[in-house]
N, CA, C, O and the ligand as a Tripos MOL2 file, in Angstrom:
@<TRIPOS>MOLECULE
protein
  273   271    69     0     0
PROTEIN
NO_CHARGES

@<TRIPOS>ATOM
      1 N         -15.9920    8.9620  -22.5850 N.3       1 MET1
      2 CA        -16.0200   10.2660  -21.9430 C.3       1 MET1
      3 C         -14.7650   10.5440  -21.3250 C.2       1 MET1
      4 O         -14.1740    9.8000  -20.5430 O.2       1 MET1
      5 N         -14.3680   11.7520  -21.7600 N.am      2 PRO2
      6 CA        -13.0390   12.0590  -21.2430 C.3       2 PRO2
      7 C         -13.0440   12.5360  -19.8660 C.2       2 PRO2
      8 O         -13.9340   13.3360  -19.5800 O.2       2 PRO2
      9 N         -12.2420   12.2070  -18.9870 N.am      3 LEU3
     10 CA        -12.2860   12.8360  -17.7180 C.3       3 LEU3
     11 C         -10.7730   13.5150  -17.5960 C.2       3 LEU3
     12 O          -9.6730   13.0790  -17.9350 O.2       3 LEU3
     13 N         -11.1420   14.6570  -17.0230 N.am      4 TYR4
     14 CA         -9.9650   15.4110  -16.6700 C.3       4 TYR4
     15 C          -9.8310   15.9190  -15.3860 C.2       4 TYR4
     16 O         -10.7810   15.9200  -14.6030 O.2       4 TYR4
     17 N          -8.6270   16.3910  -15.0740 N.am      5 ASP5
     18 CA         -8.3450   16.7840  -13.5910 C.3       5 ASP5
     19 C          -8.5790   18.1860  -13.6590 C.2       5 ASP5
     20 O          -8.1990   18.8500  -14.6240 O.2       5 ASP5
     21 N          -9.2440   18.7200  -12.5920 N.am      6 PHE6
     22 CA         -9.2570   20.1910  -12.5500 C.3       6 PHE6
     23 C          -9.0790   20.5920  -11.1110 C.2       6 PHE6
     24 O          -9.2550   19.7930  -10.1910 O.2       6 PHE6
     25 N          -8.6800   22.0120  -10.9130 N.am      7 VAL7
     26 CA         -8.6280   22.5060   -9.5940 C.3       7 VAL7
     27 C          -9.6020   23.6470   -9.6200 C.2       7 VAL7
     28 O          -9.5840   24.4700  -10.5360 O.2       7 VAL7
     29 N         -10.2860   23.6920   -8.8190 N.am      8 CYS8
     30 CA        -11.3170   24.8390   -8.4230 C.3       8 CYS8
     31 C         -10.5990   26.0080   -8.0340 C.2       8 CYS8
     32 O          -9.7600   25.9280   -7.1370 O.2       8 CYS8
     33 N         -10.8670   27.2080   -8.6790 N.am      9 GLN9
     34 CA        -10.2110   28.5530   -8.4740 C.3       9 GLN9
     35 C         -10.7770   28.9540   -7.2260 C.2       9 GLN9
     36 O         -10.1220   29.6850   -6.4840 O.2       9 GLN9
     37 N         -11.9510   28.5480   -6.9000 N.am     10 GLU10
     38 CA        -12.6700   29.3350   -5.8540 C.3      10 GLU10
     39 C         -12.2890   28.6210   -4.4080 C.2      10 GLU10
     40 O         -11.8850   29.2720   -3.4450 O.2      10 GLU10
     41 N         -12.4790   27.1810   -4.4000 N.am     11 CYS11
     42 CA        -12.2680   26.4940   -3.4220 C.3      11 CYS11
     43 C         -11.0000   25.5260   -3.5430 C.2      11 CYS11
     44 O         -10.7600   24.6590   -2.7020 O.2      11 CYS11
     45 N         -10.3830   25.7100   -4.4310 N.am     12 HIS12
     46 CA         -9.0440   25.0110   -4.6260 C.3      12 HIS12
     47 C          -9.0820   23.4050   -4.2100 C.2      12 HIS12
     48 O          -8.2290   22.7720   -3.5870 O.2      12 HIS12
     49 N         -10.3000   22.9660   -4.7370 N.am     13 ARG13
     50 CA        -10.3330   21.6110   -4.7070 C.3      13 ARG13
     51 C         -10.0340   20.8820   -5.9110 C.2      13 ARG13
     52 O         -10.4030   21.3180   -7.0010 O.2      13 ARG13
     53 N          -9.3680   19.7620   -5.7940 N.am     14 GLU14
     54 CA         -8.9930   18.9470   -7.0220 C.3      14 GLU14
     55 C         -10.0530   18.0150   -7.3020 C.2      14 GLU14
     56 O         -10.4720   17.3470   -6.3570 O.2      14 GLU14
     57 N         -10.5400   17.8640   -8.4110 N.am     15 GLN15
     58 CA        -11.4100   16.7480   -8.6570 C.3      15 GLN15
     59 C         -11.2080   16.2530  -10.3020 C.2      15 GLN15
     60 O         -10.4730   16.7950  -11.1270 O.2      15 GLN15
     61 N         -11.9440   15.2570  -10.4750 N.am     16 GLU16
     62 CA        -11.9570   14.7610  -11.9470 C.3      16 GLU16
     63 C         -13.3810   15.0450  -12.3300 C.2      16 GLU16
     64 O         -14.3750   14.8440  -11.6330 O.2      16 GLU16
     65 N         -13.3230   15.6050  -13.6980 N.am     17 LEU17
     66 CA        -14.7810   15.8890  -14.2130 C.3      17 LEU17
     67 C         -14.8510   15.4470  -15.6750 C.2      17 LEU17
     68 O         -13.9670   15.4150  -16.5310 O.2      17 LEU17
     69 N         -15.8820   15.1820  -15.7150 N.am     18 LEU18
     70 CA        -16.3460   14.7050  -17.2590 C.3      18 LEU18
     71 C         -16.4500   15.8310  -17.9960 C.2      18 LEU18
     72 O         -17.0070   16.8120  -17.5040 O.2      18 LEU18
     73 N         -15.9810   15.8620  -19.1690 N.am     19 VAL19
     74 CA        -16.2010   17.0010  -20.1520 C.3      19 VAL19
     75 C         -16.9170   16.6060  -21.5230 C.2      19 VAL19
     76 O         -16.6090   15.7660  -22.3690 O.2      19 VAL19
     77 N         -17.8800   17.4230  -21.4530 N.am     20 ARG20
     78 CA        -18.8880   16.8990  -22.5040 C.3      20 ARG20
     79 C         -18.9520   17.9070  -23.5770 C.2      20 ARG20
     80 O         -19.6240   18.8950  -23.2790 O.2      20 ARG20
     81 N         -18.4650   17.9060  -24.6520 N.am     21 GLY21
     82 CA        -18.6050   19.0500  -25.8260 C.3      21 GLY21
     83 C         -17.9830   20.1710  -25.0960 C.2      21 GLY21
     84 O         -16.8930   20.2050  -24.5240 O.2      21 GLY21
     85 N         -19.0820   21.2800  -25.2560 N.am     22 GLU22
     86 CA        -18.7790   22.6480  -25.0890 C.3      22 GLU22
     87 C         -19.4620   22.9380  -23.6210 C.2      22 GLU22
     88 O         -19.6690   24.0920  -23.2460 O.2      22 GLU22
     89 N         -19.7490   21.9410  -22.9290 N.am     23 GLU23
     90 CA        -20.2510   22.0980  -21.5080 C.3      23 GLU23
     91 C         -19.0840   22.5130  -20.6150 C.2      23 GLU23
     92 O         -18.0710   21.8230  -20.4990 O.2      23 GLU23
     93 N         -19.2850   23.7140  -19.9690 N.am     24 ALA24
     94 CA        -18.1470   23.9610  -18.7550 C.3      24 ALA24
     95 C         -18.2750   23.1590  -17.8840 C.2      24 ALA24
     96 O         -19.4290   22.9840  -17.4930 O.2      24 ALA24
     97 N         -17.2590   22.4220  -17.2890 N.am     25 PRO25
     98 CA        -17.2420   21.7500  -16.1820 C.3      25 PRO25
     99 C         -17.6390   22.6590  -14.8930 C.2      25 PRO25
    100 O         -17.2660   23.8320  -14.8810 O.2      25 PRO25
    101 N         -18.3460   22.1640  -13.8720 N.am     26 LYS26
    102 CA        -18.4040   22.8070  -12.7170 C.3      26 LYS26
    103 C         -17.8660   22.1100  -11.3300 C.2      26 LYS26
    104 O         -17.8380   20.8900  -11.1720 O.2      26 LYS26
    105 N         -17.5130   22.9090  -10.5120 N.am     27 CYS27
    106 CA        -16.8720   22.1060   -9.3180 C.3      27 CYS27
    107 C         -18.1140   21.6570   -8.6190 C.2      27 CYS27
    108 O         -19.1560   22.2820   -8.4230 O.2      27 CYS27
    109 N         -17.7720   20.4110   -8.2770 N.am     28 GLY28
    110 CA        -18.6040   19.5170   -7.4350 C.3      28 GLY28
    111 C         -18.8240   20.0880   -6.1380 C.2      28 GLY28
    112 O         -19.8490   19.7330   -5.5560 O.2      28 GLY28
    113 N         -18.0830   20.8790   -5.5900 N.am     29 SER29
    114 CA        -17.8180   21.3460   -4.2620 C.3      29 SER29
    115 C         -18.9680   22.5610   -4.2000 C.2      29 SER29
    116 O         -20.0900   22.4930   -3.6990 O.2      29 SER29
    117 N         -18.2870   23.7740   -4.9160 N.am     30 CYS30
    118 CA        -19.0440   24.8360   -4.7060 C.3      30 CYS30
    119 C         -19.7300   25.3500   -5.9110 C.2      30 CYS30
    120 O         -20.2300   26.4750   -5.8940 O.2      30 CYS30
    121 N         -19.7860   24.5470   -7.0190 N.am     31 GLY31
    122 CA        -20.6300   24.9430   -8.2430 C.3      31 GLY31
    123 C         -19.8360   25.9520   -9.1600 C.2      31 GLY31
    124 O         -20.3410   26.4710  -10.1550 O.2      31 GLY31
    125 N         -18.7560   26.1440   -8.8030 N.am     32 SER32
    126 CA        -18.0410   27.4770   -9.7570 C.3      32 SER32
    127 C         -17.4900   26.8530  -11.0010 C.2      32 SER32
    128 O         -16.9070   25.7680  -10.9940 O.2      32 SER32
    129 N         -17.7060   27.6120  -12.1160 N.am     33 THR33
    130 CA        -17.2260   27.0560  -13.4190 C.3      33 THR33
    131 C         -15.8140   27.5120  -13.6020 C.2      33 THR33
    132 O         -15.2460   27.3090  -14.6760 O.2      33 THR33
    133 N         -15.1290   28.2100  -12.4560 N.am     34 ALA34
    134 CA        -13.8370   28.5600  -12.4910 C.3      34 ALA34
    135 C         -12.8260   27.5570  -12.1640 C.2      34 ALA34
    136 O         -12.1970   27.5250  -11.1070 O.2      34 ALA34
    137 N         -12.7120   26.7510  -13.1270 N.am     35 LEU35
    138 CA        -11.7220   25.5190  -13.1320 C.3      35 LEU35
    139 C         -10.7550   25.6230  -13.7970 C.2      35 LEU35
    140 O         -10.7980   26.0590  -14.9470 O.2      35 LEU35
    141 N          -9.5670   25.2040  -13.1480 N.am     36 GLN36
    142 CA         -8.3180   25.2440  -14.0940 C.3      36 GLN36
    143 C          -8.0540   23.7040  -14.3180 C.2      36 GLN36
    144 O          -8.0550   22.8330  -13.4480 O.2      36 GLN36
    145 N          -7.8470   23.5650  -15.5540 N.am     37 LYS37
    146 CA         -7.6460   22.0770  -16.1530 C.3      37 LYS37
    147 C          -6.1450   21.8600  -15.6160 C.2      37 LYS37
    148 O          -5.3150   22.7680  -15.5970 O.2      37 LYS37
    149 N          -5.9200   20.6570  -15.2180 N.am     38 LEU38
    150 CA         -4.6170   20.2350  -14.8750 C.3      38 LEU38
    151 C          -4.2000   19.2110  -15.9890 C.2      38 LEU38
    152 O          -4.9500   18.3360  -16.4230 O.2      38 LEU38
    153 N          -2.9030   19.4320  -16.3990 N.am     39 LEU39
    154 CA         -2.3320   18.5980  -17.1610 C.3      39 LEU39
    155 C          -2.1170   17.1030  -16.6100 C.2      39 LEU39
    156 O          -1.2810   16.9000  -15.7300 O.2      39 LEU39
    157 N          -2.9430   15.9950  -17.1830 N.am     40 SER40
    158 CA         -2.7600   14.6790  -16.7260 C.3      40 SER40
    159 C          -1.3140   14.2000  -16.8060 C.2      40 SER40
    160 O          -0.7050   14.2820  -17.8730 O.2      40 SER40
    161 N          -0.8390   13.7810  -15.8800 N.am     41 VAL41
    162 CA          0.6520   13.3450  -15.8400 C.3      41 VAL41
    163 C           0.4610   11.8840  -15.8050 C.2      41 VAL41
    164 O          -0.1540   11.4170  -14.8450 O.2      41 VAL41
    165 N           0.9220   11.0740  -16.7560 N.am     42 PRO42
    166 CA          0.8230    9.7900  -16.6750 C.3      42 PRO42
    167 C           1.6910    9.0470  -15.9830 C.2      42 PRO42
    168 O           2.8740    9.3850  -16.0130 O.2      42 PRO42
    169 N           1.3260    7.9930  -15.2890 N.am     43 ALA43
    170 CA          2.0390    7.4520  -14.3290 C.3      43 ALA43
    171 C           3.5740    7.3870  -14.4800 C.2      43 ALA43
    172 O           4.0510    7.0400  -15.5600 O.2      43 ALA43
    173 N           4.2870    7.6760  -13.5380 N.am     44 ALA44
    174 CA          5.6900    7.7030  -13.7630 C.3      44 ALA44
    175 C           6.3480    6.4510  -14.0750 C.2      44 ALA44
    176 O           6.1870    5.4950  -13.3160 O.2      44 ALA44
    177 N           7.1410    6.3430  -15.2070 N.am     45 HIS45
    178 CA          7.7590    5.0570  -15.3480 C.3      45 HIS45
    179 C           9.1660    4.8940  -14.7200 C.2      45 HIS45
    180 O          10.2570    4.8770  -15.2900 O.2      45 HIS45
    181 N           8.8860    4.7830  -13.4700 N.am     46 THR46
    182 CA         10.1550    4.4560  -12.5460 C.3      46 THR46
    183 C          10.9650    3.1950  -13.0320 C.2      46 THR46
    184 O          10.3520    2.2440  -13.5170 O.2      46 THR46
    185 N          12.1520    3.1800  -12.9240 N.am     47 ALA47
    186 CA         12.7990    2.0010  -13.4970 C.3      47 ALA47
    187 C          12.8520    1.0400  -12.2830 C.2      47 ALA47
    188 O          13.7410    0.9320  -11.4380 O.2      47 ALA47
    189 N          11.7920    0.4330  -12.3930 N.am     48 LYS48
    190 CA         11.5270   -0.7230  -11.3860 C.3      48 LYS48
    191 C          12.1990   -2.0280  -11.8390 C.2      48 LYS48
    192 O          12.7160   -2.8130  -11.0440 O.2      48 LYS48
    193 N          12.1560   -2.2180  -13.2310 N.am     49 GLU49
    194 CA         12.7210   -3.5020  -13.7030 C.3      49 GLU49
    195 C          14.2490   -3.0910  -14.0530 C.2      49 GLU49
    196 O          14.6180   -1.9930  -14.4690 O.2      49 GLU49
    197 N          15.0280   -4.1950  -13.7970 N.am     50 GLY50
    198 CA         16.2770   -4.0370  -14.0010 C.3      50 GLY50
    199 C          16.8530   -4.1990  -15.4970 C.2      50 GLY50
    200 O          16.1220   -4.8230  -16.2660 O.2      50 GLY50
    201 N          18.0760   -3.7120  -16.0050 N.am     51 PRO51
    202 CA         18.3520   -3.9520  -17.2420 C.3      51 PRO51
    203 C          18.1310   -5.5610  -17.7500 C.2      51 PRO51
    204 O          18.3670   -6.6030  -17.1380 O.2      51 PRO51
    205 N          17.6510   -5.3710  -18.9440 N.am     52 SER52
    206 CA         17.1830   -6.8090  -19.5930 C.3      52 SER52
    207 C          18.7800   -7.5420  -19.7710 C.2      52 SER52
    208 O          19.8470   -6.9840  -20.0310 O.2      52 SER52
    209 N          18.5010   -8.9330  -19.5360 N.am     53 GLY53
    210 CA         19.4270   -9.7860  -19.6970 C.3      53 GLY53
    211 C          20.3620   -9.9120  -18.6230 C.2      53 GLY53
    212 O          20.4860   -8.9380  -17.8810 O.2      53 GLY53
    213 N          21.1960  -11.1680  -18.3590 N.am     54 PRO54
    214 CA         21.9770  -11.2540  -17.2750 C.3      54 PRO54
    215 C          23.3630  -10.3280  -17.2750 C.2      54 PRO54
    216 O          24.1260  -10.0540  -18.2010 O.2      54 PRO54
    217 N          23.3800  -10.0080  -16.0610 N.am     55 PRO55
    218 CA         24.6570   -9.1080  -15.7440 C.3      55 PRO55
    219 C          25.8640   -9.7680  -16.3850 C.2      55 PRO55
    220 O          25.8970  -10.9980  -16.3550 O.2      55 PRO55
    221 N          26.7720   -9.1670  -16.9090 N.am     56 ALA56
    222 CA         28.0420   -9.7800  -17.2930 C.3      56 ALA56
    223 C          28.8290  -10.3990  -16.3470 C.2      56 ALA56
    224 O          29.0770   -9.9020  -15.2490 O.2      56 ALA56
    225 N          29.2780  -11.5900  -16.7780 N.am     57 GLY57
    226 CA         30.1210  -12.2700  -16.0610 C.3      57 GLY57
    227 C          29.4500  -13.1690  -15.0620 C.2      57 GLY57
    228 O          30.0900  -13.6280  -14.1160 O.2      57 GLY57
    229 N          28.0610  -13.4550  -15.2650 N.am     58 SER58
    230 CA         27.1710  -14.0590  -14.1420 C.3      58 SER58
    231 C          27.1250  -15.6340  -14.6210 C.2      58 SER58
    232 O          26.5900  -16.4990  -13.9270 O.2      58 SER58
    233 N          27.7400  -15.9000  -15.8710 N.am     59 CYS59
    234 CA         27.5570  -17.2800  -16.3640 C.3      59 CYS59
    235 C          28.3990  -18.1110  -15.4790 C.2      59 CYS59
    236 O          27.8680  -19.1300  -15.0380 O.2      59 CYS59
    237 N          29.4120  -17.8990  -15.1980 N.am     60 GLY60
    238 CA         30.4760  -18.8430  -14.5280 C.3      60 GLY60
    239 C          31.1600  -19.6950  -15.4800 C.2      60 GLY60
    240 O          31.0860  -19.5720  -16.7020 O.2      60 GLY60
    241 N          31.9120  -20.6720  -14.7760 N.am     61 SER61
    242 CA         32.5620  -21.5520  -15.6490 C.3      61 SER61
    243 C          31.7440  -22.5120  -16.1480 C.2      61 SER61
    244 O          30.7020  -22.8450  -15.5840 O.2      61 SER61
    245 N          32.2310  -23.0960  -17.4070 N.am     62 GLY62
    246 CA         31.5110  -24.0060  -18.0250 C.3      62 GLY62
    247 C          30.6020  -23.2490  -19.1350 C.2      62 GLY62
    248 O          29.9040  -23.8870  -19.9230 O.2      62 GLY62
    249 N          30.6660  -21.9140  -19.1280 N.am     63 CYS63
    250 CA         29.7450  -21.2420  -20.2650 C.3      63 CYS63
    251 C          30.7900  -20.7880  -21.0080 C.2      63 CYS63
    252 O          31.8510  -20.3670  -20.5490 O.2      63 CYS63
    253 N          30.4030  -20.8980  -22.4940 N.am     64 GLY64
    254 CA         31.4120  -20.4660  -23.4860 C.3      64 GLY64
    255 C          31.5920  -18.8940  -23.6030 C.2      64 GLY64
    256 O          32.4880  -18.4140  -24.2970 O.2      64 GLY64
    257 N          30.8150  -18.2210  -22.9820 N.am     65 CYS65
    258 CA         30.9420  -16.7610  -23.1150 C.3      65 CYS65
    259 C          31.9700  -16.3160  -22.0580 C.2      65 CYS65
    260 O          32.3880  -15.1610  -22.1480 O.2      65 CYS65
    261 N          32.3740  -17.0220  -21.1740 N.am     66 PHE66
    262 CA         33.4050  -16.4010  -20.3020 C.3      66 PHE66
    263 C          34.7610  -16.9540  -20.6470 C.2      66 PHE66
    264 O          35.0770  -18.1360  -20.5090 O.2      66 PHE66
    265 N          35.6280  -15.8790  -21.1630 N.am     67 PRO67
    266 CA         36.9220  -16.6310  -21.5860 C.3      67 PRO67
    267 C          37.8900  -16.9950  -20.5420 C.2      67 PRO67
    268 O          38.0270  -16.3500  -19.5020 O.2      67 PRO67
    269 N          38.4840  -17.9360  -20.8170 N.am     68 GLY68
    270 CA         39.3920  -18.6270  -19.6760 C.3      68 GLY68
    271 C          38.8850  -19.4670  -18.9180 C.2      68 GLY68
    272 O          39.5670  -20.0020  -18.0440 O.2      68 GLY68
    273 ZN        -14.9530   24.9620   -5.9270 Zn       69 ZN69
@<TRIPOS>BOND
     1     1     2 1
     2     2     3 1
     3     3     4 2
     4     3     5 am
     5     5     6 1
     6     6     7 1
     7     7     8 2
     8     7     9 am
     9     9    10 1
    10    10    11 1
    11    11    12 2
    12    11    13 am
    13    13    14 1
    14    14    15 1
    15    15    16 2
    16    15    17 am
    17    17    18 1
    18    18    19 1
    19    19    20 2
    20    19    21 am
    21    21    22 1
    22    22    23 1
    23    23    24 2
    24    23    25 am
    25    25    26 1
    26    26    27 1
    27    27    28 2
    28    27    29 am
    29    29    30 1
    30    30    31 1
    31    31    32 2
    32    31    33 am
    33    33    34 1
    34    34    35 1
    35    35    36 2
    36    35    37 am
    37    37    38 1
    38    38    39 1
    39    39    40 2
    40    39    41 am
    41    41    42 1
    42    42    43 1
    43    43    44 2
    44    43    45 am
    45    45    46 1
    46    46    47 1
    47    47    48 2
    48    47    49 am
    49    49    50 1
    50    50    51 1
    51    51    52 2
    52    51    53 am
    53    53    54 1
    54    54    55 1
    55    55    56 2
    56    55    57 am
    57    57    58 1
    58    58    59 1
    59    59    60 2
    60    59    61 am
    61    61    62 1
    62    62    63 1
    63    63    64 2
    64    63    65 am
    65    65    66 1
    66    66    67 1
    67    67    68 2
    68    67    69 am
    69    69    70 1
    70    70    71 1
    71    71    72 2
    72    71    73 am
    73    73    74 1
    74    74    75 1
    75    75    76 2
    76    75    77 am
    77    77    78 1
    78    78    79 1
    79    79    80 2
    80    79    81 am
    81    81    82 1
    82    82    83 1
    83    83    84 2
    84    83    85 am
    85    85    86 1
    86    86    87 1
    87    87    88 2
    88    87    89 am
    89    89    90 1
    90    90    91 1
    91    91    92 2
    92    91    93 am
    93    93    94 1
    94    94    95 1
    95    95    96 2
    96    95    97 am
    97    97    98 1
    98    98    99 1
    99    99   100 2
   100    99   101 am
   101   101   102 1
   102   102   103 1
   103   103   104 2
   104   103   105 am
   105   105   106 1
   106   106   107 1
   107   107   108 2
   108   107   109 am
   109   109   110 1
   110   110   111 1
   111   111   112 2
   112   111   113 am
   113   113   114 1
   114   114   115 1
   115   115   116 2
   116   115   117 am
   117   117   118 1
   118   118   119 1
   119   119   120 2
   120   119   121 am
   121   121   122 1
   122   122   123 1
   123   123   124 2
   124   123   125 am
   125   125   126 1
   126   126   127 1
   127   127   128 2
   128   127   129 am
   129   129   130 1
   130   130   131 1
   131   131   132 2
   132   131   133 am
   133   133   134 1
   134   134   135 1
   135   135   136 2
   136   135   137 am
   137   137   138 1
   138   138   139 1
   139   139   140 2
   140   139   141 am
   141   141   142 1
   142   142   143 1
   143   143   144 2
   144   143   145 am
   145   145   146 1
   146   146   147 1
   147   147   148 2
   148   147   149 am
   149   149   150 1
   150   150   151 1
   151   151   152 2
   152   151   153 am
   153   153   154 1
   154   154   155 1
   155   155   156 2
   156   155   157 am
   157   157   158 1
   158   158   159 1
   159   159   160 2
   160   159   161 am
   161   161   162 1
   162   162   163 1
   163   163   164 2
   164   163   165 am
   165   165   166 1
   166   166   167 1
   167   167   168 2
   168   167   169 am
   169   169   170 1
   170   170   171 1
   171   171   172 2
   172   171   173 am
   173   173   174 1
   174   174   175 1
   175   175   176 2
   176   175   177 am
   177   177   178 1
   178   178   179 1
   179   179   180 2
   180   179   181 am
   181   181   182 1
   182   182   183 1
   183   183   184 2
   184   183   185 am
   185   185   186 1
   186   186   187 1
   187   187   188 2
   188   187   189 am
   189   189   190 1
   190   190   191 1
   191   191   192 2
   192   191   193 am
   193   193   194 1
   194   194   195 1
   195   195   196 2
   196   195   197 am
   197   197   198 1
   198   198   199 1
   199   199   200 2
   200   199   201 am
   201   201   202 1
   202   202   203 1
   203   203   204 2
   204   203   205 am
   205   205   206 1
   206   206   207 1
   207   207   208 2
   208   207   209 am
   209   209   210 1
   210   210   211 1
   211   211   212 2
   212   211   213 am
   213   213   214 1
   214   214   215 1
   215   215   216 2
   216   215   217 am
   217   217   218 1
   218   218   219 1
   219   219   220 2
   220   219   221 am
   221   221   222 1
   222   222   223 1
   223   223   224 2
   224   223   225 am
   225   225   226 1
   226   226   227 1
   227   227   228 2
   228   227   229 am
   229   229   230 1
   230   230   231 1
   231   231   232 2
   232   231   233 am
   233   233   234 1
   234   234   235 1
   235   235   236 2
   236   235   237 am
   237   237   238 1
   238   238   239 1
   239   239   240 2
   240   239   241 am
   241   241   242 1
   242   242   243 1
   243   243   244 2
   244   243   245 am
   245   245   246 1
   246   246   247 1
   247   247   248 2
   248   247   249 am
   249   249   250 1
   250   250   251 1
   251   251   252 2
   252   251   253 am
   253   253   254 1
   254   254   255 1
   255   255   256 2
   256   255   257 am
   257   257   258 1
   258   258   259 1
   259   259   260 2
   260   259   261 am
   261   261   262 1
   262   262   263 1
   263   263   264 2
   264   263   265 am
   265   265   266 1
   266   266   267 1
   267   267   268 2
   268   267   269 am
   269   269   270 1
   270   270   271 1
   271   271   272 2
@<TRIPOS>SUBSTRUCTURE
     1 MET1         2 RESIDUE 1 A MET
     2 PRO2         6 RESIDUE 1 A PRO
     3 LEU3        10 RESIDUE 1 A LEU
     4 TYR4        14 RESIDUE 1 A TYR
     5 ASP5        18 RESIDUE 1 A ASP
     6 PHE6        22 RESIDUE 1 A PHE
     7 VAL7        26 RESIDUE 1 A VAL
     8 CYS8        30 RESIDUE 1 A CYS
     9 GLN9        34 RESIDUE 1 A GLN
    10 GLU10       38 RESIDUE 1 A GLU
    11 CYS11       42 RESIDUE 1 A CYS
    12 HIS12       46 RESIDUE 1 A HIS
    13 ARG13       50 RESIDUE 1 A ARG
    14 GLU14       54 RESIDUE 1 A GLU
    15 GLN15       58 RESIDUE 1 A GLN
    16 GLU16       62 RESIDUE 1 A GLU
    17 LEU17       66 RESIDUE 1 A LEU
    18 LEU18       70 RESIDUE 1 A LEU
    19 VAL19       74 RESIDUE 1 A VAL
    20 ARG20       78 RESIDUE 1 A ARG
    21 GLY21       82 RESIDUE 1 A GLY
    22 GLU22       86 RESIDUE 1 A GLU
    23 GLU23       90 RESIDUE 1 A GLU
    24 ALA24       94 RESIDUE 1 A ALA
    25 PRO25       98 RESIDUE 1 A PRO
    26 LYS26      102 RESIDUE 1 A LYS
    27 CYS27      106 RESIDUE 1 A CYS
    28 GLY28      110 RESIDUE 1 A GLY
    29 SER29      114 RESIDUE 1 A SER
    30 CYS30      118 RESIDUE 1 A CYS
    31 GLY31      122 RESIDUE 1 A GLY
    32 SER32      126 RESIDUE 1 A SER
    33 THR33      130 RESIDUE 1 A THR
    34 ALA34      134 RESIDUE 1 A ALA
    35 LEU35      138 RESIDUE 1 A LEU
    36 GLN36      142 RESIDUE 1 A GLN
    37 LYS37      146 RESIDUE 1 A LYS
    38 LEU38      150 RESIDUE 1 A LEU
    39 LEU39      154 RESIDUE 1 A LEU
    40 SER40      158 RESIDUE 1 A SER
    41 VAL41      162 RESIDUE 1 A VAL
    42 PRO42      166 RESIDUE 1 A PRO
    43 ALA43      170 RESIDUE 1 A ALA
    44 ALA44      174 RESIDUE 1 A ALA
    45 HIS45      178 RESIDUE 1 A HIS
    46 THR46      182 RESIDUE 1 A THR
    47 ALA47      186 RESIDUE 1 A ALA
    48 LYS48      190 RESIDUE 1 A LYS
    49 GLU49      194 RESIDUE 1 A GLU
    50 GLY50      198 RESIDUE 1 A GLY
    51 PRO51      202 RESIDUE 1 A PRO
    52 SER52      206 RESIDUE 1 A SER
    53 GLY53      210 RESIDUE 1 A GLY
    54 PRO54      214 RESIDUE 1 A PRO
    55 PRO55      218 RESIDUE 1 A PRO
    56 ALA56      222 RESIDUE 1 A ALA
    57 GLY57      226 RESIDUE 1 A GLY
    58 SER58      230 RESIDUE 1 A SER
    59 CYS59      234 RESIDUE 1 A CYS
    60 GLY60      238 RESIDUE 1 A GLY
    61 SER61      242 RESIDUE 1 A SER
    62 GLY62      246 RESIDUE 1 A GLY
    63 CYS63      250 RESIDUE 1 A CYS
    64 GLY64      254 RESIDUE 1 A GLY
    65 CYS65      258 RESIDUE 1 A CYS
    66 PHE66      262 RESIDUE 1 A PHE
    67 PRO67      266 RESIDUE 1 A PRO
    68 GLY68      270 RESIDUE 1 A GLY
    69 ZN69       273 GROUP 0 **** ****
């Protein structure tokens, strides 16, 4: 069952409602069918993870990747 976010035009309440076929969703608060569907925004992919791989020059001496 698809769940969508709606905001009621009457009472301006945001809610998640199941949408079944051609059935118009109703506001759970005031019962109005004047609902505006909100575009679901996927969770923001914030850059919590650093760049993959070790930072350059972190090998130190004894590693072949560090010249000199
Ligand atoms: Zn409402």
